[in-house]
C-alpha positions, 0 to 999 in steps of 0.5 A: 354456789357452794362447791363444797356441801360438807361446809355450813353456810358460815364456813363457806362465807367465812363468818361467825354463825349467829343464830337468831335468839329463841323465840324472836320473830321474823317477817314471812311473806305468806301470800308469796309461799309457793312461788319459784325461788326463796329469798332472804335478807337479815337486818340488825335484829331489834325489838323482839324480832331477828332481823329476817325477812323471808318471801318467794318469787323474783320480786320482794313484796312492798306492800305495807302488810306483805310480811307477817310476824312469825316465830323462828321456831315455826319456820319448819311449818313454812319453809323449812329449806331456810332453816340453815341460812338463818344463822347468817349475821345481819347484812347477809342475803340468800337466794335458793331455788330448790333445784340446787341453785344458792346465792349467799352474799353480803349487803351493806345496806342492810346494816346501815342506819 
């Protein structure tokens, strides 16, 4: 958990910010919105996507159609609290609960082919 709120997410993690390209798309599990905790993970960006997948709840949805494409500029309409995390580079994950809990970690499996 980030102890100093004056640090950006990337300063806290000691990584260079890698914001998603404008008009790129992320995957969002709309059917999970409103559940406790918000999760995100970032794969390597490709083919107009920025690599981000976002969902709410304790389990990542596994259905083929669980994630819908969303232009990154529209995330504020759905999950505004994740905006600051979207600058993390590929390979990073986060978990926030809206009650001051946050966890950010690197998951090498997200960037391996």
